[in-house]
Structure formats: structure tokens, C-alpha cells
N, C-alpha and C positions, 0 to 999 in steps of 0.2 A: 366534270367530264362533259365533253362536247359530242364527239362522234362515238356513241356508245354501241357496244355489241355484247350480247350475252352468249356464253358458251356452256355447253353441257359436256361434262367429263364423266364417263362411266367409271364405276368403282365396284369392287366385289362382284356379287352375282347380279344384283338388281338396283344398286344405289346410283345416285347421281350427285356429283359435285357441280356447283354452278360458279362461274366467274363472270364479272362484268368488267370490260376493259374499254379503254379509250385509245383510238388510233393515234391521237396527238400526244398522248402521255403513256407510252407503253410500259413504263416502269412502275405505274401504279395499278394494282389489280385488286378488285374486290372479290372475295371468296366467300361462298356460303356453304356451311356444313362440310368441311374437308374430312371425310371419314378415313381417308388414307392420303399419303403425301407423295408417293413415288412418281405417279403420273404427272402431277402438277410440277414437281421439282424438275423432272426431265424436260417438261415443256418450257420452263422459265430459265433454265440454266444458261442459255445463250445471252440473256439480257443482263445488263449491269445495274447494280444498285436498285434492285426491285424492292418495292415496298408493298406489303400485303395488308389490306384491311379485311378483317374476317368477322363474319356474323355467324353465330351459333344459335340454332333453334331450341335444342334440348340436349340433355347430357348423354344420351345413348352412344355407345362406343362407335357405332358405324357412322356417326356424325362428327365425332371429335378426335378419333384416334390419330389423325394426321397432324394434329396441332403441335405436338412435341417436336416432331421432325421439322415442321415448317418454321417454328420459332427458332430452331437452331440454325437454320440455313438462310433465313431472310429477316429483314426488319418487319416485325408484325405488330399490329394493334388489333386486339381481339375484344369483341363485345358478345355478351351472352347472358343467360339467366343469373341474376344475383344469387338466388337460392342454391345454385349448383356450383358456386365458385370453389367449394371444398372438394367437389368431385372432379372439377375441371380447372386445375390451378392456372392454366394458361389464360383464362378469362381475366382481362385487365379492367374492363368496364362492365360492371354488373347492371342489368336491366330488370325492371319489375313489370313492364308493360305500361303503356300510356305515354311513353316518351316519344319525342320526335327527334330523330337523329339526322344530322347532316354529315354525310360521309362521301368523300370523293365527288362532290358536286351533286349528289343525290340526296333526297329528303325522304327518310323512311319513318312511317308511323309504326311503332312497336305495338303489336297486338298480343295481349295475354290470352292464350288459348289452351287452358288445361283440359285434360281428358286422356289423351295418349300417355302423357306424363303430366305431373303437376307443375313442372317448370316450363312447359312448352310456350315458346314465343313464335310469332311470325312477323315478317317484315313486308310492309306495303308501301310501294312507291307510287303515289297517286298520279303524278304527272306522266310517268311512263306507263302506268297501269299494270305494274308488276307486283305479284304477291309470291313471296318465298314462304311456302306453307309448311315446310318440314314434313312431319308425318301426321298432320291433323286431317288434311283433305288430300285424297288422291283422285285421279281421273276415274269417275264412276264408282268411287268408294271412299272410305275414310280409314283412319288409323285404328288399330286395335287398342283397347283400353288396358294399359298396364298399371296405372296408378289412380286415375280419376274414376268417377262414377258416371252412369249413363246420362243423368240429368246435366251434369257439368259438361260432358262432351257434346251433348245436344246443343247447349247454349253457345259453346265455342263455334259450332258449325253455323249457328244462326248469325254470329258475328261475321263470318266469312260470307254468308248468303246476303248480307246487307251491302256488300261491296258492289261496285258497278258491274253490269253484265260484260263489259268490255275488258275486264281484268284478265290478264294472262297469268295463269297459275303455274308456278314452278315447284312441283313436289319432288321429294327426294328418293322415290322408289318407282320402278317400272312394274306396276301392278295392273295396268289397264286391262290386259286380256283376261286375267283371272277375275278381276272385278266385274267385267262384262259378263262372264260366264255365270257368276252368281246373280247379277242383276237380271239377266234373261230368265234364269230359273225362278227368281222371285216374281217377276212380272207374269210369268206363265202360271205360277201358283195362285196369284191374285186375279187371274183371268183378265189382265189388263192388256188387251190385244193391241191397242194403239201404242202403248209404251213398248211392248214386246217388239213390234215391227220396227220402231226407231232404234231399239237396242241391237237388233239383228243387223241393221244397216251399219250401225256404229262398229259392231264387231268385225264386219267385213273390212271396214276402213282401217281399224287397228291391226288386224291380222296382216293386211297388205304392208303396213309400215314395219311390223316386226319381222316379216319374212325378208325384208331388205335390211334388217338390223338397224332400223332407224328408231329414234325415241318417239314416244307418243306424248312427250312433254315439250314445251308448255301446252296448256289447253285453255280454251275460252270458258270462263266461269259461267257466262250466260247459258251456254249449251249444257254445261253440267247441271245447272239448276233445273233444267227440263228433263234430264235423263238419269241423274244420280239418285238412287233410291234413298240415300241417307240425307240428301238435301231436300227430297220430296216429303220426308217424314214430317208430319204435322204436330207431333207431340213427343215428349221424352219417352213415353211408353211405347209408341210406335218405333222410335229409334232403337230402344232396348231390344224389341223383338227382332228388328233387322240385324243389329250388331251381333246378337246371340246366334242368329241363323248363319251369319257370315263366318263366325268363329268356327262353326262346325261344318262348313261347306268344303 
């Protein structure tokens, strides 16, 4: 791909589907986590001979339910977690993490990031500085643990934290406002006035975006490293305390 652009497609209540497209080759579309198909099909129906390259981060329904309809309507090639191919039969190319994929002119490092689910992958394109993080990292938050343990999830966040500050993170839920509300409450409880002040400023910025119905995604990883309590956690025990508090917030 040469003249690349990313697009954010809202789905369900708070999901996002991402596409990467090339102005010079409009018939080739990269899709990440198509939780539903109707919006994407309507958008592409005027094009001829569209080919979809699809990346799946994990097996949850709101990330994969569009696959069946998409594969029926388009020529599709689908990559996703090897361990979940029995749950998601549309996955043609199973991934374990550690691979380097060349898709549509892009080069993705496949990151194995268990915690939210045990099969969770993320896709990092170093040249563009894009991370498609699924449900592992959200703006000012992180994913709930459905299958992994706290230590495993903490280590997955450390992997993301090691990426360059300039990384743009594309996460698949619009949780920024709620995450900030928790983060502010947490900073206040910890009497961290400096962090609280910065979070209040961030909340004003996020609220302004959402009032205009604009997404708060993508976000700059470097800024989140400074403000996200889950990335600021220094130990698995501290992360466990945070995540447990967030579950009950």
C-alpha cells in the first residue's frame, strides 16, 4: 500500500472496526476485528472485485461475528489466533504470536498478549507506528480479565509499554470517558494531586470529543504511559488491586 489511510467504523454500542485502505488500490481493504458486517458491506458494495485481508485479535463475538457474512460476500483472507480456529472457523491462517506478517504492503509484528483472553493477539506496524490492540489496552484503561490471571495480564501490558511513545493505539472499544472517571477517582484516593490535575484536563478533552460524537481513538501511547493507572502500575500486585477496583467501579 502506498497512500494509506485508516478508517474507524462504529459498531454495536461502543465497538470499533478498523480498516486500512490505499487510494491507489481501492479494491484491497485490510480489516481489523469485524464484529459486524452490515456497515462494511454497505460501504464496499459500490466497488468491484473487493478483496479483504482480515486480522482478528481474539475470539469474542463482538470481534468476529461479521466474519461469516463478509466471507460470503467478498474474497477474504483471514488471520487470527491458532488456538481459536475451532471457535472461529473462518480463520484460515493461525497465528501463535512472534510472527512477522506482510499483508497489503504492511509489515506486522504479531504480539501474544494473554490476559483479557488466553488467545489474545495484537498487531504492531513499526514503520507506521500503529498498534491494533484489541481489548488488551484501552485509552486510560485496560481490558477486563476473562481468562488470564493478573500476573499474565500485567506482563502483556509491559510488552505494550515497551513500544515507542510515538505509537498510535487503535483499541476496539470507546471506553475513554468511563476509564477516566475511574482514573480520577483512583488518583484522588491515592492523593496524587499532580496526576489528578492531568486526568481532569484529559477528561475535559475527551468529553468535548464525545459531545461531538467523535471517537477518542487512536491515542498516543506515550501520553497514556504517563496517565493510565494500569500502565503506571509497578508490580503485578499493584495491577491486581487496580483491576479489581475497576471491576467494581
